[in-house]
N, C-alpha and C positions, 0 to 999 in steps of 0.2 A: 645238458652236456657240460663236461668239465674241461678245464683248460690248464695247460702247463704253467706253473708259476714262474718259470724261467723265461720261456720264449713266447708263451701265449698260444701255442698250437693246441688245437682241439684233441682231446684224448677220450678213449672209450671207457665205459664203466669197468672197473677191475684192473685196468692197465697199470703196471708198476713202473715202467720206464718210458720217458718221452722218446718217441722214435725220431724226432727232429733234432733234439739237442743231447739226448742220452741221459738227461737228469732223471733220477729215481723219483717216482711220484709217491706221495703219501696222501692218498684219497684226494688228489688234486690240490692240496694245500699243505703247508707246514703244520705238524702237530703242535698242539698247545700243551707243553709240559706242566705238571702240577707243581714242581718245585725246581729249584735251581740246579741241584745235582743231576736230576733227571734231564734237565735241559742240556747240560754239558754232555751227558752220555749220548743223547740223541744226536746232538750236533756232531760228535766224533764219529758216530755210526754213519751219518749221512756223508761225511767227508770220505770215509773209507769206501763207501758204495760208489761215490762219484769217481774215485780213483780207479776202481775196478772197471767201471763202465768205460772209462777213457782208454784203458788198456785193451779192452775188447774191441772197441771201435778201430783202434790202430791195427789190430790183427785181422779183422774181417775184411774181405775183398770189397772194392768199390763197385757199385752197379754200373753196367755198361751205359755209355752216353748215347742217347737217342737223337738222331738228326731230325729237326722239324721240317715238314714239307712246306714249300713256298705257297702263299695264297694265290688262288686263281684270280684272273682279271674280273670275273663276274662277281666273286666275293668281295674283291677290293672295291668295285663300283658300288655294290650294295651297301658296304660299310660307309663309303664316302657320302652316298645319298643320305644315309641315316644320320650321319654326323652333321651334314649340311642342314638337314631338316630340323634337327634339334637346335642347331645354331640359329636357324631362321625363326623358329618358334620362340626361342628365347629373345631374339632381337625384336620380333614383332610384339612380344609381350612388353618389353621395355618401352617401345615406341607408343603402344596403346596406353600404357600406364601414364606416360608423359602427356598424351593428348587429353585424357579425361581428368585432369586436375582442375580445381576451381579457378585457378589463375588463367588457364587456357580458355575456360568458358567466358570469363570477364573480357579477356583479350578479343575473343571472337565477336562478342556483343558490340564492343565499341569500334572494332574494325568495320562491322556491318553498318553501324550508324555513320561513321566517317565516309563510307563509300555510298551511302544512301541505298543500300541493298536491302529492300524489304523482305525478299524471299529468304535471304540468309539470316536476317534478324529474327524472322519467324521460327527458324530452327532452334534458336536459343531462348526466345521469349514466349511464355505461356501465361494464361490467366489463372488466378487462384482457384477458380471453379472448375478447372480442367479443360475449359473450352479454348480452342485456338483463337488467336487474335485475328480480327477481320482486317481487311486491307486498309480501311480508313484509320483504324487504330494504330497500325504499324506506321502509316504515313505521319500521323500526329506525333508518335514517339520520335521519329527521325527529325521532324520539324522542330519539336521542342528542344531536342538535344543539339540543335545547331547553335543554341546559346552557349558560348564557350564556358561561361561560369557554371551553368547548370550541368554541362557535359562533365566538367572536372569534378563537380560536387557529387554527382551520381557515381562516376567512375571511382572516386576515392572511397565512397561508402561500400561499393561492391568489392573493391580490393581488400578493404578491412574485413568484410564478411568472409572472403576467401582465406585470409590469414586466420580468422577465428575457426574456420573448418579445419585448418591444419592443426590448430592447437586444442580446440575443444569443440567437437562436432555438435554436441548436445546444445551448448550455448548458442552457437551460430544458428541452428535450426529453429530455436525458439524466439529469436530476436526479430520482431517486426516493427520496430520504431524507425521512422523515416525522417531523415534530416533534410532531405531535398523536397522539391515540389512534385516529384514523380515517385509514387509508392511502389518501388521495385525492391524485391529481396532475392538474394542469391540463396538457392536451396538445393539440397541433395534429393534427387527425385527417383531413387532406386538404382538399378544396375543396368549396364549395357553388356550384352553378351554374357550375362550372368556372372561376370567377373569384375568389371570396372565400375566405379562410382560414376553416376550420371548427374551432372549439375545443370541447372537452368535458372534463368532470371524470371521470377514470378511476379506478375503485375497484380496488385491488389486494388479493390475498388476504393474510391475516395468520395467523400460527401460532395454531392452536387448542390451548390448554394446559388440561389437566384435572388437578385435584388428587385423588389417590387413593393412599393409603398401603398399597399391596398389590402383590404380584408375580404374574406369570403371568396377565396380563389380555389379552383379545382385544376389539378395538373395531370398531364399525360405525357409519357415518353414513348415514342415509336408506336403510338396508338393504344398504349396500355395505361390505365389510370394508376397513378402512384400517390401514396400518402405523403404528407408534408407536415412540418412543424416550423414555427417561427423561432429562429435562432436569436434574433434581436429585431428591433423595430425595422420593418421593411426588408428583412433578410429571411428567406425561407430555405430550409434544407429539404431536398427531395430524396434524402437517404444516400447510402453508398452506391456509387455507379462507376463503372469502368471508364477511364479516359477514352474519349472518342467523339464522334459526331452523332447527334440525336435530333429527331423531329420532336420539338417541344410544343405542346399545346396548352394554352391557358384559357380558362373560362372565368369571366368576371361579371358580376351584377353591376350594371351602370345605369345612368339616368334613362337611357333609351332601351332598356332590356338587358338580357344576358348575352354577352359577346364572347366569341371564341377567336383567339388569335393563334395562328400557327407560324412557327419559325424554326428554321434549321440552325442549331447552335452547336458550338464546339466546347465540350467539357474538358478543360485543361487544368483544372484545379483552382482557377480564379472564379470570382463572382460572375455569374451570367447576368446580362442585362436583357430584360424583356422589352422588345422594341414597341412599347406602347406610347403613343403620343396623347397623353392625357393632360387636359388643362380645364380651367373654368371656362364656361361658355356663356356668352350673352347673346340672346336672340331678341331682336327688335321687331316687334309687330306693330304696324300702324293701325290695326283694327283689334278691338278687344273681343274676347270670347272665341278666338280662333282655335281650332283643333289642330294639333301638331301631328304630322305624318313623317315617318322615317322609312325611306325606301318603299313608299306607297302603303306602309302598314300604319294604321292609326295608333297613336300612343294615348295613354290615359293622362294626357297633359293638355291643359287649356292655357293659352297665352293671353296675357292681359295687354292692354294698350301700353306701348312703351317697352321697357326692358324687362325680360324674364331671365333670371340668372340660374345656372346649373353649376353645382360645386365642381364635379369632375366628370368629364366626358371623354370618351375615346375618339380621337381625331382620325378619321379615315375618309380619304377622298372618294372612296367607293360608296359612302353613305350620302344619300340625297335627302334634303329636308324641304318640306313645304307645309303650308297651313291652309285650312279652309274655314271661311267665316261667313255668317249670314249678315247681310246688310240690307238697307232699304232698297238697294238696287239689284237684289238677288244674291245668290251664293257666289262668293268671290274666292278664287284659289290663287295663292301666291305662286310665283315662279319657283321651280325646284332649284336649290343651290347646294353645292357640295359642302360637306362638313370639313373644311380645310383651314378655317380661321377661327380665332377666339371671339370674334364679333360678327354676327350674321344679321343682315337686314332683309326681312321678307317683304317683297313688293307684290301687291295684289293688282293684277290686271283688271281694268275697269270693264272690259268687254266692248264689243263693236257698237252696240246700241247706244251706250252712254257716251262713247267717244264721238259718235256722229252727232249726238245732241249738243255736246260741248263745241264741236266744230261749227254747228249752225249758229250757236250763240256768239262765238267770236267773230264769225263772218259778218254777222249783223252789226257788231260793234264797230268794225272798221269800214263799214259801208258809208256812203255819203251821209254826213251829219255827225259822225262819231270819231273818225280817225284822227281828228285834231285835238282830242281830249287831253293829250299829253303835252300840248304846246300852249304856253300862256301868251306868247307873242306870235301870232300867225303870220305876221309880215315876214318873218325869217324863214318860213316853210317854202321849200322849192321842189317838193316831190310829193307823190301820193302813192298809197298802197294799190297794187294792181293784182296781187294774188296772196293767198295764205296756204300753208301746207301743214299737215299733221302726220304723225306715225301712230295710228290708233292702237296697234298691238303693244306699244311701249308706253301707254298711258296707265298710271298707277293711282289707285285709290287709297286714301288714308282717313282715319277718323280724327276729328279735331280734339283739342284738349277739353276734358270734362264734357264730352258729347255736345259741344256747342255748335259744331259745324262739321261738314265733310269737305275733303280737299282732294283735288286731282292734279297730278303733275304729268305733263305730256310734252314730248318733243314738238317744237313748233317753229315754223319758218315764215318770215314775211318777205315779200318781194315788192320793192318800191321803185318808182320810175319818175324821172324829172321830165318837165314839158319839152317838147321838141325844140322850142326856141332856146332852151338852156342845154341842149345836147341830147336829150332823150335817153339818158343812161339809166341802166337798171342796177340796183344794189340789193343783195340778199343778206338777211340777218337771221341767225339761228338763236333760238332761245329754249329755255325750259319754262313753259307757261304753267303758272299755278293758278287754279281756279278754285273758288270756295262756294259752298252752299250753306249759308247761315242756318242755325237751328230753327229760327223763327221765320224762315223765308222758304220759298219754293223756286227761287230763280238763282242760277249760277252766275257768278261774276268773276272778273279777273282780279286776282289778289296781287300777283307779282309776275314780272318778266325777268328771268335770269339770263343774261347773255352767256352763251356757252360756245366752246370750241370743240365740244365732243363730237366724234364721228359716229352718228347713229347708223345702225345696221338694218333697220326696218325699211319698209317701202313707204315713201311719201305719197300722201293723197292731197291733191291740190284743187283749190277752188279759186276762180278768177273773177275780178270785178269789171264793171263797165268803166273803162279808163276815162272816157269823155265826161261821164257824170262825176267822177272823182275830181278831175281837173276843174270842172265848172264850179263845184262846191268850194274848192280852195280859192278860186278867184273871187267868188262872192264874199267869203269871209275877209279876205284881204282888203276889200273895198268898203267894208263897214266901218262906222265910226261910233265912239262912245259906248253907251250901255249895250247896244245891239251886238257889238263884237264880243263883249264879255259874256252875254247870255249865250251866244253861239258856241262859245268854248267854255261853258260853265264849269264842267268837271275839272278841267285842267287848272283854272284859276282858283277854284275852291281848294283843291289839293295843295296848291302852292301856298294859299293863305294859312291853312290849318298846320301844315308841316313847318312853315316858317315860324308860326306862333310858338309851337312846342319847342323848337330848336332854341329860340330866344329865351324861353322860360327856363329850360334846363341849364343853359349857359349861365343865367343869372343865379339860379339855385346853387350852382357849383362855384360861385364866387365872381361871376362876370358882371357886366353892366346891366343894372336893373332897368335903365331907361329904354333899352332895346326890347325888353320884355313886353312893353305895352305899345310898341309902334304900330302893330296891326289891329289895335282896338280903336274904334271910331272916337273922334274928339268929343262927341256928346256923351260918351259912356264913361264918365268920370268915376262913378261908383264901382264899375267893373275893374277899372284900372287900379283903384285902391285895393280891391279884393285880391288882385293878382300880386301886387307888391307886398301886401301883408302875408300872403301865403309863402312867398319867397323868403321873407324874414323868419317866419315860423320854422321852415325846414332848415335854414341855416343855423338857427338856434339849437336845433336838435341834432346837428351834425349829420344830416341826411343828404346824400348826393344821389344823382340819378343819371341814367343813360337812356336817351330817347332812341327807340328802334324803328319809329315810323308810324304814320297815321294814314288811314284810307277813308275816303269819303264813300260811305255805303248807301247814302240816301239824301235826296234834296226835295223839300216840299215848300210850297208858297206859304207865306205867313198871312196874318190878318190884314196887313197893309201892303201897299204897292212897294215893290223893290225890297221887301223883307222876306227872308227865307229861313227855314229851319233845316240845318245841316246836321246829319247824323254821321259820326265817325267811329272808327275803331282805332285805339291808340295803344301801342306796345311800349312798355317801359321795363328797365331793370333798376331796382331801388336798393340802395345800400344804406343800412343802418350802421354807421361806422363805430358808434360807441358800443354796440352790442355785437359787432363783428358778424353780421349776418346779412344775406342778400336774397332778394326774390325777384322773379320775373312775373309781370302781371299785364293783363290786357283789360282795357276799359272801353265801355260803350258810352259815348258822350254825345250830347245834343247842344248845338250852339245856335243863337239867333244872330243872323248875318244881314247886313244891309249892302245893297248895290248902289254905288255912286258913279259919277262920270269918271272917277279915278280908279274904279275897281271895287272889289269886295272888302268889307271891314267887319270885325267882330263887334257885336253890341252887348252880348250877355251869354253867360253859361247857363243853359236851361236845366241840364241834369247830367249826372255821371254815375256809372254803375260798373263795379268791378266784375268782369266776366269770369276770370280765373286768376289764380296766383299759385306759383310754384317756387319752393325754396331752392336755392342754388348752393 
């Protein structure tokens, strides 16, 4: 279609004059003359034609004016509705466009965080794998963003991303570097209503790192095994995982087998700590060759006498340890103990039969004729034992050093009573009684009595004495004179003699008075006195000092002459070689020749001495 060059009204093909303005048309455009004279001619012709057209228009009658009919109410209403609809659509479009901006998305996210609204936050936040965030993940996000510094850091990052989308969408969509601890990226996720850009905060997975200074570890998350690699010493990566709560399972080979530990952990981007209480373990077994059991399962581990050390053990109070050992008294099992300390002592119950045997022996020792063995001066005694008690189930067996003896420790109680003329009062004394069975003997004997205030939980079994016989024996001893009284209380006097002699010797060796070292040697035993003082000088010259830990008389036999006795003792020492900076503990078996005089017992000669065992300290 062609148009008038003057007024722009549309004209038909072949039309010569514009019906609107009256201008003569030349094919809808001014002709292009070939030269200037032609251009003037054409211009003149056009002017003449325009003048003629103007005259004709003035002469032609004007068309009659037509009056427009007014619009009906229905049509007006229809037009109003249409106009309002268009306006509403346009307004809605403007509103929707404003709502789906990246800035509005960022604003909605952090409003939801500030209000703690998990449901609303879930409308904006999605995982990179397309899955919706679970409730615990949304809770963690809100909790983490309560940190005002992290809140501002993440918000600034996302506002920057929103600005990048405004300026260069391609760059913003490809940028997945995270400056904060939360790996969130603002991304355009398609269209809403097929018109508006849809933005969301996308949560990406983050390496889950666990601190565990151990090798050969298998990991599982929520019941599924996951691979791992060691990032650095003691730090394992379980690969990229979404922030949230996980059931973490760890399997580790340890001293007592492979153990699995399960723990609920929160992955928030920081190192996770596996709650394993692992330490070195020391197990003390007082019997050698004992087999170790953990939760009633036998381990391929044999405990030696004394300490057995394990490098690293998982501490778990639910794990119970005990050991079983073969002994000359039958199979002995230790009491189960929880694995909750770095040092565990296994105690082997002796059993009812052995406990009864020991009770019979001790009862006989305190019966008439023996209960005064611990008193060198019977004139001071004003009471007698009337009963003894044991707790058999708390009697424990242990093997002596270097298999030289067996030892039993048992809760023990003595009840003593004074004569009626002195009030008839009872006194009760609690001890831990230590009895030993020497390796070359078949008879138990008392080694030590430890006074204790411990409250024992077991049941006491009591045996009582004939009180009248006990008091009669005390009265008999107190009326004896001279050698008879010493013989009646032989063990007590001999123990006093031997322990006093060793105390004086050690005091002299360590720099004390040498004259006291020979005060318990008989006046006729001059050669033995010189031997003792020479030995003291020898040890002083080598800068050797000693600690005396006690002697026990373990046997007395008559000599070849009257009032001569051979006394056998066990002596315990700690010996310090100060020049070489080393120490050892040693026990000796010694025999002395002793003479009884009216003034008591005296040493005559050292018959023999033998080291039973020695242990470096």
